[in-house]
C-alpha positions, 0 to 999 in steps of 0.5 A: 500538487494539490490537497484534500480535506480527508476529514472535515474536524470541529475544531481540525481539518485533516489534509491530505497531500495529492500529485496528480498528472491530470489529463484525460486519462482514465484514473489509475491511483497508486496507494503508498506502503507502510512507513511510507509517502507518495514519493515511492511511486516515482518510477511509476508515475512517469511511465503510466503517465506517458502510456496514457494514464492519469496518475494519482498518488498521495500521502496516507495521513500520518504520513510525507506531506499529509497531516498529522493527525492523532487519530483516525489510523482504523482501516475504515477512516484511513480507506473513508480517505481513499473515498474523499480522494475519489469523490473529491476529484470526480473520478470514475472508472478507477484502478487502485494499486494498493502497494503491502498496506495500501492493499488494505484500504483497496479490499476494505473500499468494496465494504464501505464504498462498493465497485461503483466508481472502480474499473480494477484493482492492483494488489501488490505486496499487500497486506490481506487477507490477514497477517497476524497468526490466530487460532482461527488463522493458522497461516497469517504469517505475522508471529504476535511476539515479531509484532510486539519486537517491532512495536517495541524497536520503533517505540525505542528507537526509530531511527535504528528500527526504520535503518534495519526496516528500509534494509529489509524491505529490500532485501532478499535473503539479506542481500540488498537488491536496490543501491544504497542510494535506494534505500536512503531514499526510502529512508528519508520516506519513512522519517518523514512519518509521525511516531504516532501514526508509525505505529498506528498503522502497524497495528493496524495492518498487523490486526485486521481481518480483511477477508470477508472484505474480499469476497465482495471483490468484483472487479478484475483484480492483478495480484503480484508479489515477489517471491523472495519477500520478507516484509510481506511473505508471498505464501502468508498473503499474495498467493492466499488474495488470489485463492480468494479471487479465485478469477483473479491475475497472479504473477509472482516477480523471482528475485523481488523482495518487498520493494519490488517496485523500486527492485524490478521496476521494469517487470514491475511496470510491464505487468501492471501495463498490461492489466490494465490494457484489459 
């Protein structure tokens, strides 16, 4: 484990917690979802490392073991953090795997930094192209009143909000698709987040329009999504990403919730490893 200084501030730096398996293999950077941390990839890291890849996870600013500044939660800044990690570790020929909120950093990366360091990308249960339903985005799966309820719920009672959120995160039609222990592990990660960061990132992933960013994706892409995802519904997100990237590969995991990398790890890992091999 190490730390990367993502932002050199006048009074305080922002350090990100990074876990890096090291080795000579091709780098795969796993970008976690909201409101978790790099530890949410524990069913992927050893499998990908055993397949010969250098696997890197990090905790987004404000979450997990990273610093928790009061500001810096726009996608431009979050993507700058990701770019700092790639440059500090001098990573090239990289595959970025963005889960849920992390898919936003993947999309925005092309707009801000191009594809020079990248080999391929994976949009996993990802939030692009644009979650919020608006007059010019009628297919957005998130209604404004639902977003307002989420903000109010997290503001009023973090414990109750995260308990319900992690249940929905791993459920299909009200049925939990992971063990209660696995849900509790996710709940513990969520509670490591700073409330300021969690609220700001909620606003960012709900309201950021990635449609133009997707037009700049020039490397091979995989879209992988559960068809029972109630948190980031496939039809409003994964299906639209695939449509925006006509040459992308698509894999839909049947009967899977949002947290598909935990509920269906064997299938998820196999599909991503198959993509990495080409």
